[in-house]
N, C-alpha and C positions, 0 to 999 in steps of 0.2 A: 369491112375482115372479119371473119367469122373465127372466134378464139375458145376454142377448150379448156378450162382449165379440169385439172385430174389428181384427186384428194380419196385420201383412204374413205375417212368419214366426213358427214357434215355438223358434226355433234358441237358444243359451244367452248370449240378452244379458240388459241389464239390466230391461227394461222385461216381457221375455217371461218371465226370472225371478222375475219380483214376483209375475206373474197365478198360477206356481204356488205361492207361499210364502201369497199371500195365501187363498187357498184354502184352505190349512189353516185357518186364523183365521174364516173367514166361518161364518154363521150357517146352514147347511144347510136347517135348518129352515125358516128365512123367504125362503131364495133358491133358485133354482134356476140355476147357471151352464151357459151354453154357450161353445165357443170355435171360431171360424171362423178362419180362418190360409191363407195363398194360396201360402206357396214352399214344394213339397213337400217339399224337399230339407234343409229348416231346419225338425226337427221333434223337438230331443232332448228340450223338455216335455211332451210328445205324452204320455208313458206316467205322467209324475208328476202332470200333471193327470187324467188318467184312473182313476188308484189314490186321486186324492183327490175323486172323485163326478162331475168336473167330462165333459159332453159335447163332443167334439172332432169338426172336422169339416173336413176341407180342401176347398179350391176350387181347384183349380189356375191357378194365372197364372206364365207363367214373367216375367213382370216387372211394372214400376212401371206401364205403361201397360194391360199386358193386366188389371190388379185395377179398375181403374174397368170395363173389358167384360164383370165378371162379377157386376155388382149386381142384374140381372136374377133371377140364381142366389140370390143371399146376400137379397134381399127373398124370393121364392117360399119357403128357409128361415125367414123370419123368419114368416111368414103358418102354414108347417106346422106348427110350433113353438109357434106363440103365443106370440112372444117382447113383452115389456112395454116393455124399453129395452134401448138400442145402449150399447154403452161402444167405442170407439176408442182406439186407441194407434197414435202417430208417424205423421206427415202422410199416405203415401198411403190407408191406412184410413180415418184421419177427412175425407179427399177423401170416398170413399165412402160413410160414414157421412153426410156433410151432404146430399148430395145425395139418400141414401136418406129422410132424413127430410125435404128437399122431397118428393119421390116419393110418401111414405106419411103423415107427419106422427107418425112414433112418435118419441118424445123418444130425443134422443142427447147423450152426454155423450163428449167430447173429453179425454184426457190429453194436456197439452205435456212433453213430457221435455226439450226444450233450448230454447235461446235461437233467437231470427228469423235474429239476428243472422248464424248458420253454418250454415243453409241455404244451398243454391244457389237462385242467383236464380230460377228457375221453380219449384223447390220453396215459397219464400218467396213471391211476388208470390201463386202459387195459394191458399195456406196464408190470406193475408190477405184477397183476394177472397171465400174461401168462410166465412173464420173464423165471420160471425154467422148462418151457414145450421144451425144447431145448438140445442138447448137451453143449454149449459151448457159451459164449460171447467172443466179440474182443473188448475193448475202444481204442478209437481212440488217448483220451492222456489222462493222469493219472489225470487232472482234471476232465475227465467224468466217469474214473474207481473210481473216490472217490463217485460222486454224483451216482452212481449204487449203492454201497457198502450202504450210507446213506438213501436213498430212497426204493430200494428195499429187501436188505438184500439178497443178492440171495443165494441159496443154488448147485448151480453150478458153475465152474469155468468162471474167468473173468482173462482175459488177456489181458496187455497191451501192444497193435504197434500200435507206432507211425505212423501217417501219411508220408508219402515221393513224392520227386518230381524228375523225371528223368532230371538229371541238364545236363546228354548228348543231352535231346532236347530243354529244356529249355532256350537257351543261345541266350545272346542279338544278334540282327544282328540290326546293324546302317543303313546301306543303307535300311530295309525295314521300319525301325522306319524313316529315312525321308522320303518316299514315302510318308506313314500314314500320316507324319505331313506335307505334301504339299498338299497331297488332299482333305485335310482338315482346308487349310488355317492358318496351326501352324507354324511361323518362326520358321527355326534350331538354332536359338540360345535362344530363346524363354523358360524357364523353364515349363514344363508338369509334370500338378498335375493329377494324375487317382484315379481309383479302378475299380474294376469288383466283381458286387454281383450280387443275385439275389434280387429284389427287394420286399423285403419280410420288416416289420417293424425291427425286431431286426438288419437290418443293418445301421437303421437311415440315412438314404441317405438324408434325410429333414436336420439333423444337419451337415451331411458332405459338402452339399452346404452351409449352414450359415456359417462356417469355412472358406471355401474357397470363399465365398463375403466377409469377413473381410480381409483375405489374397491379395482379387485384390485389395481393397479402398485405402491398403499401396503400393500394387505393380502392379499398373493397367496391365504390360506386361503382365502377367501371366495367361497359359492358364488353362482348366481341360476337363476333362472326366470321362464322367461313363457307362462303358461297363456293359452291360445288359440288362433284362428284368423280368418281373412278375406282380404277382397282383396286385401291386401298381404303376405298371407303368402310368396310367393317373392321377395319385395321383401326384407324383412324378413332370412328369412335366409341371403342373399347378402350382407345386411350384416355380418352375424356371422361368417361365416365370413372376410371382407374386413377386419374389424376381428381378429380371431384369438383369438373368445371362443369359440369350440365348443365347447370343454374346461372353460369356465366356466362358459358360460348355457345351462342346459337349456329346450329346447323341447318340450312333450310334446303340444299339440294341445290340442283342444277336446277338456273335459272336464268331465260330465255333472255329477259329483259331484267339486266342488273341496274336500268338507272333508280331505280325506287331507290335498290341497294345501297351505290353507291351516293346516293344522295343523305342517306343516312346518315355513311359512316362521316367522322370527322377525321381520323386515321387511317391509312391505309399500311401495313405492314408486311413484308416481304421476308422470309427466311432462308429463299432458294440457295441448293448447292453451284446449279448451274442454269443462264438463261441463255436464250438467242438477244432477242432486245421484245421483251416481253407485252405483249397488246396489253392486255390488264393493267399494267401500272401505267402506261399511256391516258388510257379510259379514267383510272381514280384522278390522275396529275391533272385531267381536263373538267370534271368532276369538282376539281376543288379540296381533296384530300391531302391534309399534310402528306410526305412518304416520310418511313423510315423502313431500311430494307439495308441487304446486304449488297456488296457489289460485285455481284454475279455476271458473266459474261458481260454482253450487251449494255447491259441498267449503267452500268461507270462511264456509257456516251451518253446515259440522257440527266441521271441526277450531278448536280454538282453539289458537293459535300458542306451543310451549311448556309447554300445560296438557295436551290432550287428544293430542297430536299435533307434526309439525315443517312448517312450511308456509314454504314461498318464491312472490315474486313469479312469475308466470306467465313474463315474458317474462327472469325471473335464473333459468332453470331450476340453470344451471349452477350456483348455490350451492347446490343439493342434496346438493354433495359434503359443506360443511362439517358440513350436519344428520348425515348419514351419519356422517361420521368424528367426530364428538363420540359417537356411540351405539357407534360400532365400536372406537373408545380407553375407553369404559366401559360393558361389557358386561350391565352391572347397571342401569346403564337401559332397555335392553330390554323387560325383564319388564314394570320401573316404568311405560313408558308403555304396554304392550302391556295389562296391566291398568284405566291408569287410557284407553283409547280402550275398550276394555268397558264399562266403567260409564256414557262418554259416549252412546251407542247403548241403552242400556238405559234409563238418564232420560229422552233428550231423542229417541231414533227408535226407539220401540217399532213393531212393524209391528201388536201390536195397536190402538194408537191410529189409525193410518193405517184399519186396516179398518174401524171403530166410524165414524171420520166418511164414509168411502164408502160405509157402508149408508144413514147418517141422510143423506146426498144424494141416494141413491136417492130413499130414504122421501119426502123431499121433492117430487119433482118427478111421482110418480102420486100420482092420488087416492086 
């Protein structure tokens, strides 16, 4: 069975990272996987996909509007390569996939990674208008599925398949962590608080800096890092400087390989305003980072407060300081909650389970 994944970019985002990780687990005797992406400058996942046997093609488009203009090229690729099924990710690739379904009749699946309420009104409107012009939809969390039902009232089936993490790959490497600390001037015994994020407004990275700053005033020896990049990079860097935190918080930019950084972190903190089911969180938990986060979106389905990590209401993000204070005052709890976090994803968010459910869905659609 030939499956084509259609996605706007192959930069290092949650949905993009999942494509690379799931390919490692897929049955490549039963399936051949193709990938088309549109933004040529966002290509960090291309090499990893190719190494795992994925067939990757870039059809260049400089923005969302131009993606729609590339539909004929995608259809030509589908016909030339005898693709059996198209699996779309994120709204603009989803719009293109639905039009392709109407034009060709080829089965199209769309994975929804976010809540409808959080989209721009234009995206939300087009999503609602076109949603039923596809074969089936996948929601990455129960929270996302409920948002689809409430806002779209779909006539097509919507199946919840929870995001997963490759727990065999995302394993803490103390030596790599120490090397990362050494390279960045972080002492081996320093408590290191970090996050991995695309620099978008919903991640609330300014608030992340505010929380860290309060903690740094109480515990001057701690250090932090914000790994990633995005449209708000200049604004976040300017804010970091304005707050006088440049010496305390490292911003290493986009990292294709995040394993050394997660191995260096003791605590993974998220201040998000909304999420689907964040892959970076699952990766951090698999790497035994203690988690302190807001209860945005699907995070509520992952973290059980004070059992697998610490979680606060998203509008009360300043209370993250209380949870961090508890960990910083009792450092032995950091390793305890890191171990609990890994057990949580092993038992409930296995990538293998996600892949098996997805493959069964593919097979159920095709004769």
